[in-house]
N, C-alpha and C positions, 0 to 999 in steps of 0.2 A: 440421674434422670429427674426432670421436674415433675411436680404433681400432675400438671396437665398432660405430660407425656405418659405418665403411669396410668392415668385415667383412660388414655386413648386405647389401651389394650382391651378394655371391657365396658366402659361406661359412656358410650355414645349417647344413650337416651337420658342421661342425668343432666340436671341444670345447675347443680352446685357440687362443690367438692365434698368428699367424705369428711365427716367430723374427725378431727385429729385423734380423739380418744377411740372412736370406733375403728379407725384405721389400725391403731396399735392393738386394740382388743381383738380384731379379726385376723391379725397377721399370724402366720405359722412358719415363716421361713426360718426362724431361729431354731426350730427343731426339725422341720421336714427337709431341711437342706441336706441331711444325711442320706436322702434318697437321690442325690444328684446323679450318681452313676447309672442307676436304674432309669431315671428320667431321660438322660442322654441316650441310653441304649434304646429305649422305646421310641424316642424321636428319630433316631437314625433309621430304625426299621420302618417306621411309619413313612418317612420321607422317601425311602427307596421304593416302597410299595406304591405311593402316590405317583411317582415317576413312571414306574412300570405299567401302571394303569392309565397313564396319559393325563392324570389330573394336574400334575405340575411338570415342568420341563426337566430333562436330565441335567441341564446346567444348574437349575435351581437346587436340585437334589444334591449335586456335587458340592455346591456352595454351602448348603446346610450341613453336609457331612464334615467338610473342612472346618466350618465355623464351630461346630460342636466339639470337634477335636481340640480346637484352640481353647474353648471354654473349659473343657474338662482339665486340660493342663493348667489353666489359670486357677481353677478351684483347688487343684491338688498342690499348687505352689503357694496357696494362701493369699493370692492377690485378687480374688474375685470380689467385685463391689456389691455385696449383698445389700438389698434395699428393702426395709420393712414395708415401705409404701407399695411395693409390688406383691405384697401378701404372702406368696408361697414360692417354693422351689421352681415350680413350672413357669410362672410369669417372670421370675428373675432370670431364668435361663433364656426364655424366649425374647425378653427385652434386650438382653445382652447380645443375643444372636442377631437381632435386627440392627442393633447398633454397629455390629461388626460387618455384616454382609448386606445390609440394606433390604430392599424389597423382597428378596428371596426368603428372608427370615420371617416375614409376615405371612408367607404361604405355608409355613410348616404346620400350622394348626388347622389346616383345611381337613374337614371330615372327621374331626375328633373334638372332644370337650375335656375340660379339666376333670370332669366326672369319671370318664373311662380312663383318663390318663393316670389319675392318682390310684385308681383301683388296680391298674396294671403295674404301676411302680411298686406298690406295697406287695403285690404277689411276687414280683421279681425279687425284691429284697428278702421277703420271708422265705422264699425257696432256698436262697443261699444261707440264710440264718439256720434253717432246719438242717441243712447239710452239715453246717459247722457244729451244731448241737449233737448230731448223730456221731460225728467224728469224736467229739469229746466224751460222749456216753460210752463209745466203744473203748476209748483209752482207759476210762475208769473201770469198765468191765474187765479189761485185761489185767489191770492192776489188782483187782479183787481176786481174780482167778489165781494169779501168782501168789498172793497172800494166803489164799485158801490152801494151796498146795503146800506152802511152807509150814502152815500150822495145822495140817490135817490131823496130826496126832496130839495136838494140844487140847487138854481137857479144860473146860470152863463150865460154870453153872448155866444151864438154860433157865429162863425165868417165865413165869406167868404171873400176872398181877404184881410184877417186880419182886416176887418171892421165889426162892430157889425151888425149881421144879424137878429137873432131871439133868444129868450130865450131858453135855453136847461137845462136839469138836468145834474149836474156834474156827477152823476152816469151813465147817458146815454153816456156821453163822455168817461168814463172809459170802458164801454162796447164796444165802437167803437174800442178802443185799443185792447180789448179782442178778437174781431172778427179778427183783423189782425193776432193775435197770433194763432188763430184756423187754419187759412189758412197756416201759417208757419209750424205748427205741421203736417198738412196733407201733405205738400210738403216733409217734412223730412221722414215721414213714407213711402211715395210713392218712394222716392229715395232709401230708405233702401232695398226695394225689389230688385232693380237692383244691389245694392252693394252686396247682399247676394248670389252671384253666385261664384263657386269655380274654379279658373284657374289652381290649382295645378294638375300636370299630363300633362299639355300642353308642358312641358319642354321648350326648347329654342324657338321653333316656330312650330314644326311639330309633336309634340307628342314624344313618346318613343317606342323603340322596346321591352322593358321589359313587361312582362305580369302583368301590374298593375291593381288595382281595384279602379277606381276613385270614385265609389259610396261609397265604404267603407270609404275613406278619407273624402269625402263630409259629410257623416253622423257623423263621429267622430268630425269634426270641426263645425258642426251645420249649414252648408250651405243648402240652399234650393235645389240646383242642381249643377252639374258640368257645366262649360261653354261648349258650343256646338262646338266651332271652335278654334283650337289651335292658329292659326295666330292672330285672333281677341283677344283671351284671354290675350296674353302676351303684346299686344300693346295698348289695350283699357284703356283709362283713362276717359271715359265718366262719369263713376260713381263718380269720384272725382270732375269733373267739375260740375256735377249735384248737388252734395252736396254743393259745394262752391257757386253755383248759388242760391240755397235755402238759404244758410247762408247770402249771399249778400242782398237778399230781406228782410230777417228777420232783418238784421242790418239797412236797409233802414227804416223799421218800427220803430225800436228802436231809430234811429236818429230823426225821426219825433216826437216821444214822447219826446225825450231829448230837442228838440227845444222848444216845448210847456212848458216843465218843467222850462227851463231857463227863458222864457218869464214870466211865472206865478210867479216864485220866485223873480222876480225883484221888488224892492220897487215901481216902476212905476205902476205895476199892483197889487202886493201884494195878489194874489189869494191864494197862498199856502206858507207854511213854510216847508222846508226840515229839517229832523233831523240833528243836528250839526255833528253827527258822519259820515255823508256822504258829508260834506262840508269842505272847507278849508278857511283860512284867507289870508290876504295880508301881505307881508314883510314890507310894508311902511304905509299902510292905516289901522289903527286899527279897523275901523268900518266895514270892509268888511266881508261878508259871501258869499263865492263863490260856485256856484253849480257845483263843479269840476267833480263829478261823471257823471252827465248828459253831461257835455261838453266833457269828455273823451270818453264816449260811442258814442257821435256824431262824434268825431274825428276818432274813431276806425272803423267806417263804411267805411271810405276811404281805410283803409288797406284791408278790406275784398273785397271791390269792385276791388281794385288793384290786389288781388290774383286771382279773377275770370278772369280778363283781361290777367294776366300772364299765366294762364293755357290754356286759349283759344288760345293764341298766340303760346304757347309752342307746341301745338298739330297740329296746322293748316297746317304745311308743312311737316309732317312726313309720309314717305311711310311705308307700312307694312314690317317687323313686328316691333320688339323692336329696339329702337335706344337709344343711351346714353343720348340724350336730356332728356329722361324721368327721369333721376336722378334729374332734376330740378323741378319735380312735388311736391316733399315732403315739401319743405320749405313753399311755399305759402299755401299748404293744411294745414299743421300744424298751421301756423300763423292764418289762417282764423278760424280754429276750436277753437283755444285758445281764440281768440278775441271774438267770439260769446259766448263761454262758460262763460267767465268772465263778459261780458256785461249782459247776461241773469241773472247771479247770482247777479250782482250789482243792477239791476232793480227789481228783485224779492225780494230783501231785502229792498230796499229804497222806492219804490213807495207806497206799502201798508202802510208804516209808515209815510207818509206825512200828514200834517194837512191842512185842507181847511179853509180859512178865509171867512166864509159864508157871513158876512156883506159886505165884499169887492166885492165878486162875484155878490151879489144881486145888489149892487149899480152900478156896471159896466153894468149889464144887463139893468138898467134903462136908460142908455145913448145910444145914437145912434138910438132912435126910434125903439127899438127892436120889438115892438108889431104892427108895421105898417101893416104887412101882416095879422095879426089878424083882424084889422079894415077893410081891403079890403075884407077878407072872410066874415066878418059880413055883409057888404054891399051886397055882392053876395047873402047871405041868405035872404036879404030883397028884392031881385028881381033886383038888379042892375047888369048889365053885367060886367064881370070881368075887361075888359079893361077900362070901364068907372070908375069902382071902383078904379082901379090902379091910374088913373089920379086924382081922387078926393083925395085919400090919399096922393098922391104926393104933392098936393097943401097944404093939412093940415100940412105935414111935413115941407114944405118950410116956412109956417107961424110959426111953432114951432121953426125952426132954427132962424128966425128973432127975435122971442120973447124970445128965450132961455128957452123954456119950452117943456117938453115931451107931447105926445098926452094925456096921462092919467092925466096931470096937467091942461089941458084945460077945460073950462066949457062946459056944454051941449050946451048952446047957441052958443058958438064959433064953436063947431063941427057941429052943425046943419047948420051953415052958409056955410059949404062946401057941405052938402047934407041933404035934408029934410027926407031922409030915416033913418037917425040916431035917435034912441030913447034912453030913459033913461037907458035901459039895456046895452048900449054900454060899460059902464065901467066894466062890468063883463068880457069882452074879452080884455080889455086894461090892466088888472092886470097881473103881471108876473106869478103868480101861476095859474091864469085862462088860460093863454096862454099855459103853460105846460100841464095842465090837459086836455085841449081840444084835444091834439094830442094822444088820447087814442086808438091806433090801433097797429097792429103788426109792430114792428120796430120804433114806435113813441117814443117821449121823455117824455110822461106822466109818473109821478112817479109810477103809477100802472103798466104800461108796463115795466118799469125798473125792478120792483120787479118780474114780470112774467119772464122776460129774465134772471134775476139772478137765479131764481128757475130752469129754463131750463138749464142754464150753469152748475149749481151744479149737476143736474141729469146727464148731459153729462160727466162731470169730474169724477163723482162717478162710472159711468158705464164703463168708459174706451173708449167710442166712440170717433172717431176722428173728426166727423163733426156734 
């Protein structure tokens, strides 16, 4: 298409051609072309509605529908002539449609604007994206639940401040990750409700003078309802920010998981082995097995956080209604969606396939006096006030540090030297397995509780419930 033909789509009041640099600077078709399916779908519904309302003829609507079918096939076959001079996905498709079917193609844009068109396209696209992310989240959740059940009896150290705190079940730890993902899923589902509102029919900012039927287009496109205010509808990007906000928090969770995977896979801890297919080696050190997938997910969280900041900053100074600034919404939105999708897929594939080195996790749980709180609780049950029990155990730990021995390695006589309330049954609470089993309440780390939570999670995932 010539420059004059391209100008004919929008620039009848201009007396000179757009500067070549400005044309390139303002073009977005090189990235918004990924919305072609949504753009075509919206145009089909719009054309049918216009025909049903008597705004265009049935013959024109049929020609438009057939032309859009041909264009969609052309794009998918890789033969579509994308033209930066036409600025965006909308004008490229409309120009090609007119080229194919003539005058009928020029009538497609009746009663709409690129402002409500792009707002509709993004919502259609984002709705599908959210559904894909929820599917991946659920797959990852199922993998974690399976891993939790497999490792319900596996003892590992639980940490606070990255110091050994108390023994926990490895399965319990996996269910903690699972709970993060449950909240992530709920946020995405909640955001989807606000995404699924239809701006089409708002036109540039004030609606249209044509007798359109927005409810018809709304139903045809599967939206829950038409937007209620045309000014707000064309300028609103809250739904995109809300999605990226949810994505950023999900990536924060994945980054926290990645950090632990990196630590656990280090030979210094040796808690887990990651499958070779998810790791890489070194170009110089032949012994290296690097947890690159986990590190990349941790790194990609920064991209999604950056996308959220970019969108918030993009919108904060804009007056109503649409402004060209909003062209800058798509790249951070696309990037955040892609990063989250790929990270979820990577972890859904990798994490359930890891191997736990149970001897190493158990040995690590024996370090750092992990059962000290169990001894304090034991003393409380013998009638000692908790604060006094805390002090008694603190002295016993100090003795253990000096001697290089854990509490469970001390003799009964040694322990009774700190409190006469200690009896022969104390060693039942100083074992790692006894410590786990004692926390047999809702939310506790006892293996029996882990299995109950696994069953509840499976029931939730099977029923489709979100919480």
